[in-house]
Structure formats: structure tokens, C-alpha cells
C-alpha positions, 0 to 999 in steps of 0.5 A: 592801737596806741602805736598807730600815729608814730607807726604811720610817721615811721612808714612815711619815712620808710617809703620815702627812701630810695637807698638800700643802706638807708632803708636798712638803717631806717628799718632797724630804727623803726623797730627800735623806736616802736618796741624799745628792744635791747638791740636789733640787728640785720644779719646777711649770711651766705649759703653756708650760714656764715654771717658776712655783714651785720647792721646793729642798732642798740638800746642807747641808739648806737648804730654799728655796721661791720663786714666780713673782715671782722669777727661779726657775731661773737654770740653763740646763742644768736648764731644757734637761733639763726641756724634753726630759723634757717633750717625751719625757714620760719621765725624762731624765738629763743632765750639767752643765758642773761634772760633776754629773749631773742627772735629771728625773723627771716627777711629775704632769701637771695641767691648770694646773701640771705637776710634775717632780722634779730630782735633782743628784748627783755620781754617776749614780743606779744602776738600783736608786736610780731604782726607789726614786725612782719608787716614792716618786713613785708614793706621792707621786702617790697622796697628792697625789690624796687631799689634792686630793680633800679640798681641793676642793668636790665640785660645782665642783672649786674649793678648799673652805672648809676649805682657805680657812681654812688658805690665808688664814693663809699669805697673811697670813703672806706679807704680814707678810714684806713689812711687818715694821714695825707702823707702820700707814701704812708697813705699808699703803704699797705696796713697789715690786716686792713683791706685794699680796694682795687678797681678793674676796668674790663673791656671785651676785645673786638666786640664791635666785630661780633655785633657787625658779623653775627648781629646784636643777639649774639652780642647780647649773649656774649654779655650775658655769659660774661656776666655769669662768668664774673659772678662765678669768678669773683667773690660775693663781696666784690662789686660788679658793674656793667659800665656801659656797652661792652665795658664792665667794672669790678671793685675788689676788697683784698689783702693786697694789690697782688691778690687783686691782680691774681683775681683779675688774671683768673677772670681773664683766663676763664674768659679766654678758655670759655667756648662761647656759642657761635662766637667761639673765642672771646677775650678781655683786656683789663686795666687795674688801679688801687683805690686810695683815700685821696682819689677822686672818681674821674682821676681813678677812672682815667688811670684805669682807662690808661692801663686798659688802653695800654693792654689794648695796644699791646696785644689785648687779652691781658691784665695791666696794673696802672701802678706797675706801668707807672713805675716802669715809665710806660704811662705818665701821671698827669700833672696840673699847673696852678692855673688848671685848678680853681681854689676857693 
């Protein structure tokens, strides 16, 4: 087969990747380089069939990704073919009004978001082409599972601390795209229609007492139930991490910090009202901070920790905003002298 040498090169590249986003991009690039379609897309959609994320690689090599805050797919023919493929649970081929052929390949059917590959070409894919694409998708599935396993906490199934370190840098980067200027007041002002990212540091109140009194088996059960309530309370697009021990981190994308505070308060109330087996009543304290473009990770976590510490020392079972605490003088922003910073 003439594609064999190049295909082997692409497989070698694919199998060296340990980052999901890079793997997805490499998958699209591989399909594009092998078959030269007009465009190839990876769509992620929820249980209602609503597309929440797109990754697109065009015939001219342009690469584009979009999330739910934009109108992702303005192509009724693609959406219709995706709907049929979902219903039939198999590959579906169709033809667009412009004469191009589209093929929808189901990739993954996950609990939160399912994934499909869309290939648009001027010609119908041959049987051999389809076999190669199916084989590439199986490799992609296998590596997705490996990456997924490495990113998850073994007990709760939530994202782990290592994944947080990678994810928060990307969130800060996305915040930078919203606020390119360095003026502090302008940077912190909300832009209409643009998302606001907030980080909540969550700690289970009196968790050591649960472990000491009832044992670690019941402590683990609390952690498991806590993670389930998180999944049901927060949205599919929110990032939920087990940070370590009884601490969790949630990164939300909302239209304002007030909306984020409502989400964290809703979660706090859900825990407060839940009857945990044996333990009965469990509460959480939460410190919330807005993510801005000039933040560094340790400063961001330090602010969230200050808000959490304030909640712990003022009755527990509450949500505290670092910004609100700062405005009323309950906490102080750390100051740095020139001697504290090494300039280079």
C-alpha cells in the first residue's frame, strides 16, 4: 500500500503523545495528510445531541477549536448526519448540497460527552480508506483510555492534581485572550458576552474526625459520595479535581463571578442537605477566587486558600469570595518589595 511509509510515521507520532488535546489535533492532522479532505472535524456532544466542542482542521492546514459559548456548527447537513449516526450508532455517509461527501464516524460514547469524527471530501472514501480511518480511531480510543486513566484520581474518578497543574495554565491563558491589556482595572472588568473563570477551593469540614471516629472506609465513602454530588451539581463543562486528601478544586466558566458564587453556594447547600450513610451530616467550606490574565498559579491558590481559611474560622459550612473579603478588609493582598523579586 502506497500510504504505508507515511502512515507508519504518523502512527509513531500518535503513539508518542500523552496529552489529550495534542492527541486530538494529531489525529485530525493524520487523517488530513493521508486523505486530503476538504475538512476534518472532531465534535463532542452531550446526551441531548448538542455540540459542545469542535476541533477543525481545514484543507489549507488551518486549525480551529471552539467551545459552547459560540455557535459551533452552522451546517444543518452535518448536524443532520450526526443525528442519524447517533441514532444508528454506526458510520453514516451523506452528501452536501455543494456536492461534497461527508462521513460521520462515531468515536467514543462517554458518560458526559460523546465524540464523533466528521470527514468532508470531494470524493467518496474508498473501502480501504474507511478501514484505515477505523483503525486510526481504534488507536485513538486506546490512547484516550490510557490518558484518561493517568488523569483521574483512582478513588473518586475526578481529575487529579497533576492534571490541575496543566489545566489551570490553560485557563489563565484563555483569560489572557479576553484581557490583552495590562491595565488592572480594565483587566478585571467583565466583558459582555465573554466568560469569567472562577476557581473554588473546597474542603470537607471535620474530615479528620470522620476518619478517626468511624475509620477510613467511611471516610472514603464520603469522598466518593462527595464526588458524585459534584458531578450532578456542576455543569459538564466545569473542571472538577480531587486536589488531595479531603480538598477539591472546581474551575467554572460563567458569565460573572456572581453566577459562579451561586453555583458554589448551590453545591454547599446540596452537601449540607445530604444524608451521608453512618456519618449523617457533612459540610464543606469553600474559598472562591476569579482567574485573571496576570495571575500565577501559586498566587491564585494562595488567594483561594485565604478565603477558605476565613470560611473555616468563621463558622465553617460557608462560601467566601476572596474579592469580597478583600474589599471589606477581611483579608489583605500580599505586597512584595523589590528585594523579594529577582529580575532578569
